[in-house]
ROLUMMI-816877 format. One line per 4 residues: for each residue x, y, z of N, C-alpha, C, O. Coordinates in steps of 0.1 Angstrom, whole numbers. Example, Ala and Ser with C-alpha at 12.3 -4.5 7.8 and 13.67 -1.06 7.14 Angstrom:
2
132,-57,78,123,-45,78,132,-33,78,142,-33,85; 128,-22,71,137,-11,71,129,0,79,134,11,80 $
***
This chain:
378
404,-227,256,391,-230,250,392,-224,238,400,-216,235; 383,-229,229,378,-223,215,395,-222,208,397,-213,201; 405,-232,209,414,-231,200,414,-232,185,421,-225,178; 404,-240,181,402,-241,167,396,-228,162,400,-222,152 $
385,-224,170,379,-212,164,389,-199,164,388,-191,154; 397,-198,172,407,-188,174,419,-189,162,424,-180,156; 423,-201,160,433,-206,149,427,-201,136,435,-196,128; 412,-201,134,407,-199,120,407,-182,120,409,-176,109 $
404,-178,132,405,-162,129,420,-156,128,423,-145,125; 428,-164,132,442,-159,131,445,-163,118,452,-155,112; 442,-173,112,443,-175,97,437,-163,89,443,-159,79; 425,-157,94,420,-148,86,430,-136,85,431,-130,74 $
437,-131,96,447,-121,99,458,-126,89,462,-117,81; 464,-137,89,474,-141,81,471,-140,66,480,-138,58; 460,-141,63,455,-138,49,453,-124,46,449,-120,35; 455,-115,57,456,-101,52,444,-92,57,444,-80,57 $
434,-99,61,422,-91,69,428,-85,79,434,-90,88; 425,-70,76,430,-60,87,426,-62,101,434,-61,111; 413,-66,102,408,-67,116,396,-75,116,390,-78,106; 393,-80,129,379,-90,129,373,-87,145,379,-82,154 $
362,-91,146,355,-93,159,346,-102,159,337,-102,151; 347,-112,169,337,-123,170,329,-125,184,336,-124,194; 318,-126,184,311,-128,196,302,-142,194,295,-144,184; 303,-150,206,295,-161,205,289,-163,218,294,-161,229 $
275,-168,216,266,-168,228,261,-183,228,262,-190,218; 258,-187,239,253,-201,245,244,-200,254,247,-193,264; 233,-205,254,223,-203,266,219,-190,269,213,-188,279; 222,-180,262,218,-166,262,230,-160,271,228,-149,277 $
243,-166,271,253,-156,278,265,-158,269,268,-169,263; 272,-147,269,285,-146,259,295,-155,266,297,-153,278; 301,-165,258,311,-174,260,324,-171,253,334,-176,258; 323,-163,243,336,-160,237,335,-145,230,328,-143,220 $
343,-138,235,346,-125,225,359,-124,221,368,-121,229; 361,-126,208,374,-127,203,376,-118,193,367,-117,185; 387,-108,193,388,-97,183,405,-97,182,413,-100,191; 407,-92,169,423,-89,166,424,-81,153,415,-79,145 $
437,-77,153,440,-67,141,436,-53,144,434,-49,156; 434,-45,131,432,-32,133,417,-28,127,412,-33,117; 412,-17,134,403,-9,128,408,1,120,400,6,111; 419,6,122,427,15,114,442,12,113,451,18,118 $
443,1,104,457,-1,102,469,9,100,480,7,105; 465,20,91,474,29,89,480,37,100,491,42,100; 469,38,111,475,44,123,475,36,134,474,40,146; 475,22,132,478,12,143,467,13,154,470,10,166 $
456,18,149,445,14,159,439,2,159,435,-2,148; 438,-6,172,435,-18,171,418,-18,171,410,-9,173; 416,-32,169,400,-35,171,397,-32,185,405,-37,193; 387,-26,190,383,-25,203,369,-30,207,365,-29,218 $
361,-36,198,350,-41,200,337,-32,198,326,-38,197; 339,-17,197,326,-8,196,325,-3,182,316,5,180; 334,-7,171,333,-3,158,319,-4,151,312,-14,154; 315,5,143,305,3,133,311,-3,122,323,-2,119 $
301,-11,114,304,-17,101,291,-16,94,280,-17,99; 295,-13,80,286,-16,69,282,-32,68,290,-39,61; 273,-36,74,269,-49,73,264,-58,62,264,-70,62; 261,-50,52,256,-53,38,244,-63,41,235,-60,48 $
246,-75,34,234,-84,32,230,-92,46,222,-101,47; 237,-88,57,231,-92,69,221,-82,73,215,-84,83; 220,-73,66,206,-65,67,195,-72,64,185,-69,70; 195,-81,56,185,-89,50,175,-96,60,163,-97,59 $
184,-102,71,178,-107,81,169,-101,90,160,-107,95; 172,-87,91,165,-77,99,153,-72,92,143,-69,97; 155,-71,77,145,-66,69,133,-78,70,122,-75,73; 137,-91,67,127,-100,66,120,-102,80,108,-105,80 $
127,-100,92,121,-102,104,111,-90,106,101,-92,113; 114,-78,101,105,-66,104,93,-70,94,81,-70,99; 94,-74,83,84,-77,72,74,-87,79,62,-85,80; 82,-99,86,73,-110,93,63,-103,104,52,-107,106 $
70,-93,110,61,-87,121,46,-83,117,36,-85,123; 48,-76,103,34,-70,97,27,-83,93,15,-84,95; 33,-93,87,26,-106,85,19,-112,96,8,-116,95; 25,-112,107,19,-118,120,7,-109,124,-2,-114,130 $
6,-97,121,-6,-89,122,-17,-91,112,-29,-87,113; -13,-97,102,-24,-100,92,-24,-88,82,-34,-87,75; -14,-81,81,-13,-69,69,-12,-76,56,-18,-70,47; -7,-87,55,-5,-93,41,-4,-106,42,-1,-111,53 $
-6,-113,31,-5,-128,28,9,-130,18,13,-122,9; 16,-141,24,28,-145,16,24,-147,-1,32,-145,-11; 11,-150,-2,5,-155,-14,0,-143,-22,-4,-144,-34; 1,-130,-15,-5,-116,-22,5,-114,-32,17,-117,-30 $
-2,-109,-46,7,-102,-53,12,-87,-50,5,-77,-46; 25,-87,-52,33,-75,-50,25,-61,-52,23,-52,-44; 21,-62,-65,14,-50,-72,2,-46,-65,-2,-34,-66; -5,-55,-57,-15,-50,-46,-11,-39,-35,-19,-32,-29 $
2,-39,-35,7,-27,-26,18,-18,-32,19,-6,-29; 25,-24,-42,35,-14,-50,29,-17,-65,32,-28,-70; 21,-7,-70,14,-10,-82,23,-9,-94,20,-15,-104; 36,-2,-93,45,-1,-100,51,-15,-107,58,-15,-117 $
47,-26,-99,52,-40,-103,40,-48,-109,41,-60,-108; 30,-42,-115,16,-46,-121,22,-54,-135,18,-65,-138; 30,-46,-143,33,-51,-156,47,-53,-158,54,-45,-164; 50,-64,-153,64,-67,-155,68,-75,-166,59,-83,-170 $
79,-74,-172,87,-80,-184,97,-90,-179,103,-91,-168; 98,-97,-188,109,-108,-186,118,-112,-198,114,-112,-209; 132,-114,-196,140,-118,-206,139,-129,-209,138,-137,-200; 139,-134,-224,138,-146,-230,150,-147,-241,155,-137,-245 $
153,-158,-247,160,-160,-258,157,-153,-269,166,-149,-277; 142,-150,-271,138,-142,-283,135,-127,-280,129,-120,-288; 139,-122,-268,139,-109,-265,132,-107,-252,128,-117,-246; 128,-95,-247,118,-92,-237,103,-92,-241,98,-88,-251 $
97,-99,-229,84,-102,-233,74,-100,-220,80,-100,-209; 62,-98,-220,55,-95,-207,54,-107,-199,51,-117,-205; 57,-107,-186,58,-117,-178,43,-124,-175,34,-116,-174; 42,-137,-174,31,-145,-173,26,-145,-158,14,-144,-155 $
36,-145,-149,32,-148,-135,35,-135,-128,45,-129,-131; 26,-131,-120,27,-119,-109,38,-122,-99,40,-133,-94; 44,-113,-96,54,-113,-83,46,-115,-72,37,-107,-70; 48,-124,-64,41,-128,-50,52,-121,-39,64,-119,-40 $
44,-118,-30,54,-112,-16,63,-124,-12,75,-122,-8; 57,-137,-14,66,-149,-9,80,-149,-18,90,-153,-14; 78,-144,-32,89,-146,-40,99,-138,-34,111,-142,-33; 95,-123,-28,105,-114,-24,114,-121,-15,127,-121,-16 $
107,-128,-4,115,-134,8,124,-145,2,136,-147,5; 119,-152,-8,129,-163,-12,138,-161,-21,144,-171,-24; 139,-149,-26,148,-145,-40,143,-153,-52,151,-157,-61; 130,-155,-53,125,-162,-64,117,-152,-73,109,-157,-82 $
118,-139,-70,109,-131,-78,114,-127,-92,107,-119,-99; 125,-133,-97,130,-130,-110,140,-118,-111,145,-115,-122; 141,-110,-101,149,-97,-101,165,-101,-102,170,-112,-100; 172,-89,-106,187,-90,-104,190,-81,-93,182,-75,-86 $
206,-79,-93,211,-70,-85,217,-59,-92,227,-54,-87; 213,-55,-103,217,-44,-110,211,-31,-106,200,-27,-110; 221,-23,-98,215,-10,-94,219,2,-104,216,14,-102; 225,-3,-116,230,10,-125,224,7,-140,231,8,-150 $
213,3,-140,206,1,-154,205,14,-160,205,24,-152; 204,16,-173,204,30,-177,192,39,-172,192,51,-171; 180,30,-170,169,38,-164,171,43,-150,167,54,-147; 178,36,-142,182,39,-128,191,50,-129,190,60,-123 $
202,48,-138,211,60,-138,203,74,-142,206,85,-136; 194,74,-151,187,84,-154,181,89,-142,182,101,-140; 173,80,-133,165,84,-123,175,91,-111,170,100,-104; 188,87,-110,197,91,-101,199,103,-104,200,111,-94 $
201,108,-117,209,119,-120,198,132,-121,202,143,-125; 186,131,-117,176,142,-116,182,148,-106,186,143,-96; 182,161,-110,188,173,-100,178,173,-87,166,172,-88; 184,173,-75,180,172,-63,174,160,-57,167,161,-46 $
175,149,-64,168,137,-62,177,131,-52,189,128,-55; 171,128,-39,177,121,-28,173,106,-27,174,100,-16; 167,100,-38,164,88,-39,154,82,-27,158,73,-19; 142,88,-25,136,83,-14,131,67,-17,130,63,-28 $
130,59,-6,130,44,-7,119,39,-15,122,32,-25; 105,42,-13,96,37,-22,98,42,-36,98,35,-46; 100,54,-38,100,60,-52,111,53,-59,109,48,-70; 124,51,-52,133,44,-59,132,29,-62,138,25,-72 $
126,23,-54,123,8,-56,112,6,-68,112,-4,-75; 105,16,-69,93,15,-79,100,18,-93,94,17,-104; 114,21,-94,120,23,-105,126,9,-108,129,6,-120; 128,2,-97,134,-14,-101,124,-19,-110,129,-28,-117 $
111,-17,-111,103,-25,-119,103,-22,-133,95,-27,-140; 112,-15,-136,113,-10,-151,124,-20,-156,126,-21,-169; 132,-27,-148,142,-36,-153,135,-50,-154,131,-57,-145; 136,-54,-167,131,-69,-171,136,-79,-161,146,-77,-155 $
128,-90,-159,130,-99,-150,140,-110,-156,141,-111,-168; 146,-118,-148,157,-128,-153,148,-141,-159,152,-147,-169; 138,-144,-151,129,-155,-153,116,-151,-149,114,-141,-142; 105,-160,-152,93,-158,-147,93,-159,-131,100,-168,-125 $
87,-150,-125,85,-150,-110,81,-166,-105,72,-173,-110; 88,-169,-94,85,-183,-88,91,-194,-95,89,-205,-91; 99,-193,-107,106,-205,-115,120,-205,-114,126,-213,-122; 126,-198,-106,139,-200,-103,144,-192,-91,136,-187,-83 $
158,-192,-89,164,-184,-79,175,-176,-82,184,-181,-88; 176,-163,-78,186,-153,-80,187,-144,-70,178,-137,-65; 200,-143,-66,202,-132,-56,200,-118,-62,206,-114,-72; 192,-110,-55,186,-98,-59,184,-88,-51,189,-88,-39 $
176,-76,-56,173,-65,-48,157,-67,-41,151,-58,-37; 154,-80,-40,140,-83,-38,139,-79,-22,128,-76,-17; 150,-78,-13,148,-73,1,149,-59,1,144,-54,11; 153,-51,-8,151,-36,-8,137,-35,-11,131,-26,-4 $
131,-43,-20,116,-42,-22,108,-44,-11,98,-39,-8; 114,-54,-3,106,-58,10,105,-45,20,95,-43,28; 116,-36,19,119,-23,28,106,-14,24,99,-10,33; 105,-12,9,96,-3,6,80,-9,8,70,-2,8 $
80,-21,9,67,-27,12,63,-26,26,52,-23,31; 74,-27,33,72,-23,51,67,-9,50,57,-6,56; 74,0,42,70,15,45,57,18,39,50,27,44; 53,10,29,38,10,24,28,6,35,19,13,39 $
30,-6,39,20,-13,48,19,-5,63,9,-4,69; 31,-1,67,32,5,80,27,18,82,21,22,92; 29,27,70,26,41,69,38,49,75,37,61,77; 49,42,79,62,48,86,74,46,76,76,35,71 $
80,56,75,94,53,67,101,41,73,100,39,86; 107,32,64,113,18,64,121,21,77,118,16,88; 132,30,75,140,30,86,137,34,99,144,32,108; 124,41,100,119,45,114,110,34,118,109,32,131 $
105,26,110,97,14,115,107,2,121,104,-4,131; 120,0,114,129,-9,120,134,-4,133,136,-11,143; 135,10,134,140,15,147,131,14,157,136,11,169; 118,14,156,107,13,165,104,1,170,102,-1,182 $
103,-10,159,99,-24,162,109,-33,163,106,-45,165; 122,-30,160,133,-40,160,145,-33,170,147,-38,181; 151,-23,165,162,-18,172,158,-12,186,166,-15,196; 149,-5,188,147,0,202,143,-10,213,148,-10,225 $
134,-19,209,130,-30,219,143,-38,220,143,-44,231; 153,-41,213,164,-49,217,175,-40,220,186,-45,220; 174,-28,223,186,-19,229,197,-19,218,208,-19,222; 194,-19,205,204,-18,194,206,-2,190,201,4,181 $
213,2,199,213,19,200,221,22,189,217,32,183; 233,16,182,243,19,173,238,13,158,246,12,149; 225,10,158,221,6,144,212,13,137,202,18,143; 213,13,125,205,22,115,204,18,103,213,10,100 $
194,22,94,192,18,81,193,32,72,193,31,60; 195,42,78,198,55,70,208,63,79,205,71,88; 222,60,74,232,65,81,236,78,71,236,76,59; 240,90,77,245,100,69,258,97,63,268,92,68 $
258,101,49,266,94,41,281,100,42,291,96,37; 280,112,50,295,117,53,301,116,65,312,121,68; 294,109,75,297,106,87,304,90,91,298,79,94; 318,92,90,327,80,92,330,79,107,337,69,111 $
325,86,116,332,86,129,327,73,136,315,70,135; 336,65,143,335,52,150,335,41,140,334,29,144; 336,44,126,336,30,119,351,24,119,362,30,121; 349,11,116,362,4,111,365,7,99,356,9,91 $
377,9,93,380,14,79,378,3,72,380,-8,75; 371,7,60,366,-5,50,376,-6,39,382,4,36; 377,-19,32,388,-22,23,381,-30,13,371,-36,15; 388,-30,-1,383,-40,-11,397,-49,-13,408,-44,-13 $
394,-62,-15,406,-68,-19,406,-69,-32,395,-71,-38; 418,-66,-39,420,-71,-51,428,-84,-53,440,-86,-50; 420,-93,-60,425,-105,-60,438,-108,-69,446,-117,-67; 440,-97,-79,449,-98,-89,462,-92,-85,473,-96,-90 $
461,-82,-76,475,-76,-71,478,-80,-55,488,-77,-49; 467,-87,-50,469,-88,-35,468,-79,-25,471,-80,-13; 463,-67,-31,463,-56,-23,448,-53,-16,437,-55,-22; 448,-47,-3,436,-41,3,435,-28,-1,443,-20,4 $
425,-23,-8,426,-8,-10,414,-3,-2,403,-9,0; 417,10,2,407,16,13,394,19,3,396,21,-9; 381,20,8,368,22,4,361,31,11,358,28,23; 357,43,6,351,51,14,336,51,10,327,54,18 $
333,46,-2,317,47,-6,311,36,-1,316,25,-1; 299,38,2,291,28,9,279,25,-4,269,32,-5; 281,16,-10,273,13,-23,260,11,-20,254,13,-31; 254,8,-12,241,4,-8,233,17,-7,221,17,-11 $
240,26,-3,235,40,-2,231,46,-14,241,52,-19; 220,47,-21,218,54,-36,216,67,-33,219,74,-42; 212,74,-23,209,87,-19,206,89,-6,203,80,2; 206,104,-3,203,106,13,192,101,19,192,99,31 $
180,98,11,167,92,16,166,76,13,156,70,16; 177,71,8,174,57,3,179,50,15,191,52,19; 169,41,21,171,30,32,169,16,27,159,10,28; 181,11,22,182,-2,15,181,-13,25,190,-17,33 $
168,-20,24,164,-32,31,174,-45,30,176,-53,39; 181,-46,17,189,-59,13,201,-55,18,209,-64,19; 206,-41,22,222,-42,23,224,-29,29,236,-25,28; 215,-20,35,219,-6,39,220,-4,54,222,7,59 $
220,-15,62,222,-15,77,237,-11,82,247,-17,77; 239,-3,90,249,-1,99,247,-5,113,238,-1,120; 257,-15,118,256,-19,131,270,-21,138,280,-20,131; 269,-26,150,282,-30,156,279,-45,160,268,-49,159 $
288,-52,164,290,-64,168,279,-67,181,270,-75,181; 283,-59,191,273,-60,202,259,-58,200,251,-63,207; 256,-49,190,242,-46,188,235,-58,180,224,-62,183; 243,-64,169,238,-73,161,235,-87,167,225,-93,164 $
244,-92,177,241,-102,184,228,-103,192,223,-114,195; 224,-91,195,211,-88,203,200,-94,193,191,-101,198; 200,-91,180,190,-95,171,191,-110,170,180,-117,170; 202,-115,168,204,-129,166,198,-136,177,189,-145,176 $
202,-133,189,196,-138,203,181,-139,202,174,-149,205; 175,-127,198,160,-126,199,155,-137,189,144,-143,192; 162,-138,177,156,-149,168,158,-164,172,151,-173,169; 169,-165,179,171,-177,185,163,-179,196,159,-191,196 $
158,-172,207,150,-175,215,135,-176,211,128,-185,217; 131,-167,202,118,-165,198,108,-159,209,111,-159,221; 96,-153,203,87,-147,212,90,-135,218,85,-131,228; 101,-129,210,108,-115,214,103,-105,205,96,-96,208 $
107,-107,192,102,-97,183,94,-104,173,88,-97,164; 94,-117,173,88,-126,165,83,-138,170,91,-144,177; 72,-142,169,67,-156,174,77,-168,171,81,-169,160; 80,-176,180,87,-187,176,84,-195,163,92,-199,155 $
70,-196,162,64,-204,150,68,-195,137,71,-200,126; 67,-181,140,72,-175,128,88,-176,124,91,-179,112; 97,-175,132,110,-179,130,112,-192,126,121,-193,117; 105,-203,129,106,-215,124,101,-213,109,107,-220,100 $
92,-207,106,85,-208,92,99,-201,84,103,-206,73; 103,-192,89,113,-185,81,127,-194,79,134,-194,69; 129,-201,89,142,-210,90,140,-223,83,149,-231,84; 127,-224,76,124,-236,68,129,-237,54,126,-227,47 $
135,-246,50,138,-247,35,126,-245,26,118,-254,28; 125,-237,19,110,-235,9,114,-237,-5,105,-236,-14; 125,-241,-9,131,-243,-23,125,-254,-30,126,-265,-25; 118,-253,-42,114,-264,-51,128,-268,-57,138,-261,-58 $
125,-279,-62,137,-285,-70,143,-279,-81,154,-280,-85; 132,-271,-86,135,-262,-98,143,-250,-92,153,-246,-97; 138,-244,-82,143,-232,-78,160,-235,-73,170,-228,-75; 158,-249,-66,171,-253,-60,182,-255,-69,194,-253,-65 $
180,-258,-83,187,-258,-94,197,-248,-96,208,-249,-99; 189,-235,-96,197,-223,-95,202,-219,-84,213,-213,-84; 197,-223,-72,205,-218,-59,218,-225,-60,228,-219,-56; 219,-236,-63,233,-244,-64,236,-250,-52,229,-247,-43 $
247,-258,-52,253,-264,-38,260,-254,-31,269,-247,-35; 255,-255,-20,263,-243,-9,268,-250,1,266,-262,2; 275,-244,9,284,-249,23,274,-258,29,263,-255,30; 279,-270,33,272,-281,41,258,-282,35,249,-283,43 $
256,-283,24,241,-287,18,232,-278,21,221,-284,22; 233,-266,23,221,-256,31,211,-254,16,214,-255,4; 200,-250,24,187,-246,18,185,-232,19,195,-225,22; 172,-225,16,170,-212,16,156,-211,21,147,-218,15 $
154,-204,31,141,-202,37,133,-188,30,132,-184,19; 130,-182,43,122,-167,40,134,-156,44,133,-149,54; 145,-154,34,153,-145,37,166,-150,43,174,-141,46; 169,-163,45,179,-167,50,187,-182,47,179,-191,43 $
196,-185,48,203,-197,47,195,-206,59,192,-203,71; 194,-218,53,186,-228,63,191,-241,64,202,-242,57; 187,-253,71,192,-264,71,182,-271,63,170,-268,63; 187,-282,54,180,-291,45,175,-302,51,182,-307,60 $
163,-308,49,158,-319,55,168,-329,54,174,-333,44; 171,-334,67,181,-345,70,196,-340,70,205,-348,71; 199,-328,71,212,-322,71,218,-323,87,210,-322,97; 231,-324,87,236,-327,101,241,-315,107,250,-315,115 $
235,-304,105,237,-291,111,225,-285,113,215,-290,107; 223,-272,121,212,-271,127,208,-254,130,201,-249,138; 216,-249,120,217,-233,118,210,-227,108,206,-233,98; 207,-212,110,202,-204,101,211,-192,101,218,-189,111 $
211,-184,90,216,-171,90,220,-167,77,216,-174,68; 228,-157,74,233,-152,63,246,-144,66,250,-142,77; 253,-138,53,264,-132,55,263,-119,49,253,-115,44; 274,-111,48,275,-97,41,287,-95,33,297,-101,34 $
286,-86,25,296,-83,15,309,-80,17,318,-83,10; 311,-74,30,324,-70,36,327,-80,46,335,-77,54; 322,-92,46,326,-103,55,320,-107,67,323,-116,74; 308,-98,71,301,-101,82,294,-116,80,290,-120,69 $
293,-123,92,286,-136,90,278,-136,103,283,-133,114; 265,-141,101,256,-144,112,252,-157,114,248,-163,104; 252,-164,125,247,-178,127,237,-178,141,239,-173,151; 225,-187,137,218,-190,148,215,-203,149,210,-208,139 $
217,-210,159,215,-226,161,205,-227,173,210,-228,184; 191,-227,170,184,-228,182,183,-243,188,177,-244,199; 189,-253,181,189,-267,188,198,-267,198,196,-272,209; 211,-262,195,221,-262,203,224,-248,214,233,-247,222 $
213,-240,211,212,-228,220,225,-220,216,231,-215,226; 231,-217,204,242,-210,202,238,-200,191,230,-202,181; 245,-188,192,243,-178,182,256,-171,181,263,-171,191; 261,-166,170,274,-160,169,274,-149,157,266,-151,148 $
281,-141,157,283,-131,148,297,-126,147,303,-122,157; 300,-127,134,316,-125,130,316,-110,122,306,-108,115; 324,-101,125,325,-89,118,339,-84,109,349,-84,116; 340,-82,99,352,-78,94,347,-65,83,335,-63,82 $
355,-58,76,353,-48,68,361,-49,54,370,-41,51; 358,-60,47,368,-63,34,356,-66,25,348,-74,28; 355,-58,14,347,-64,2,357,-72,-8,369,-69,-12; 349,-83,-11,356,-94,-19,368,-98,-12,379,-98,-18 $
365,-103,0,374,-108,10,380,-120,4,373,-127,-3; 392,-123,6,399,-137,5,394,-148,12,395,-159,7; 388,-145,26,383,-154,34,370,-157,33,365,-163,42; 362,-154,23,347,-154,24,344,-169,24,334,-173,30 $
351,-176,17,348,-193,15,348,-198,26,341,-207,28; 358,-192,38,362,-198,50,350,-197,62,348,-205,71; 342,-185,59,334,-180,69,324,-192,75,321,-192,87; 318,-200,66,310,-211,70,315,-219,81,307,-224,89 $
330,-222,81,336,-230,90,340,-225,102,347,-231,110; 332,-210,105,334,-207,119,322,-214,127,321,-214,140; 311,-218,119,303,-225,129,308,-240,132,304,-246,142; 315,-245,122,319,-258,124,331,-259,136,332,-267,145 $
340,-250,134,350,-247,145,344,-244,159,349,-250,169; 334,-237,160,328,-233,174,321,-244,178,322,-247,190; 313,-253,169,305,-264,176,317,-275,179,316,-281,190; 328,-278,171,337,-288,176,346,-282,189,350,-290,198 $
348,-271,189,355,-266,203,345,-268,216,348,-272,227; 333,-264,213,324,-267,223,322,-282,227,320,-285,239; 322,-290,219,322,-306,220,333,-313,223,332,-325,226; 345,-307,223,359,-309,225,363,-321,213,370,-331,215 $
357,-317,201,360,-325,188,372,-317,181,374,-305,183; 378,-326,173,389,-322,164,384,-320,148,378,-330,144; 384,-311,141,382,-312,127,392,-305,119,399,-296,122; 391,-310,107,400,-305,96,395,-293,88,385,-294,80 $
402,-283,91,394,-271,82,403,-268,71,415,-265,73; 397,-268,57,405,-265,46,411,-252,45,408,-246,35; 418,-248,53,425,-235,52,430,-231,38,426,-222,31; 440,-240,35,448,-238,22,459,-230,25,462,-226,36 $
466,-227,13,478,-217,13,474,-204,10,464,-201,2; 482,-195,16,478,-183,14,487,-179,0,500,-181,-1; 480,-175,-9,485,-175,-22,497,-164,-25,505,-166,-34; 496,-152,-19,504,-140,-19,505,-134,-6,497,-137,3 $
516,-126,-4,516,-116,8,507,-104,5,510,-95,-2; 495,-105,13,487,-93,9,494,-80,12,505,-80,19; 489,-68,7,495,-57,9,484,-46,11,475,-45,2; 486,-39,24,477,-28,25,480,-16,20,491,-10,23 $
470,-9,10,473,3,4,465,14,9,453,13,11; 470,24,12,464,35,18,461,46,8,455,56,12 $
***
């Protein structure tokens, strides 16, 4: 069973991925737990299924779900101006061919969910670097996010699409609206109700106990180099909604199952709204063509109208990949710990492989040739 899925995972190992962990649920039951390789290749410690991972942008699904809980309570409208709650964003500027000018459109909360606010992913502008260097600055979440407002926008809010720090801003918005620290709100309203005991948005920067070792792939040399720095943590008090979550495979599948079922942490209707493609054609031109023609909803990839697949989810910079298919009652989560991973373009094929294996079908996965023998460097 699951021969094609397992073959794809084996191919990941053949490409040099040190280790992986995959869990698949159907109809609320685990039907596959498949892992391989090493959590610590230097010391030959195998993946055992309890490892912690930096899940990077798979954090975004959790942050958007937490924000929509407050939307369900009527604490904001998607059409509200962001500056109503975070005044630092009231006077935005935008880049143009003729220099920087004042933005004509306000950033709406909807734009944050959609990645259409005009922001970018530059965490190291001169203004931010000056802020980080203030003696004793631990980068509190809201204060740090307010500094993002000093960066000129890439385009007028609502008129394009660009992957950005927008969901970090959502984390700060949650903090302002709820009156709780963002990381505490998520723990109380998402992690605790779902029994996600090993998940957090504010992990001590010096604590690496229980983690799968993290690497960065160098495509020029074919080497996998160890990485100890977690770049989404800007300081001891910064909880990054867009990429700051630490979690385990067994924890994260609980979240995905809650989203699949609905009426757990969010109403079914709310999950459907999030999983609906909201892009205009103008925005889609910047979103580009994605795997299997996907669209983008409120913080997640989605099916476009007429698509022949029925899932939503997202991925993470170190290789995490989340998928929820409410039509076929399937969810799965794949974890690895390699930045700039050479198999990142193949992760969407996990969905295809799992579905084909479930239905007894054969598919051709474009695995391609392995360019060079990868080397682990310690």
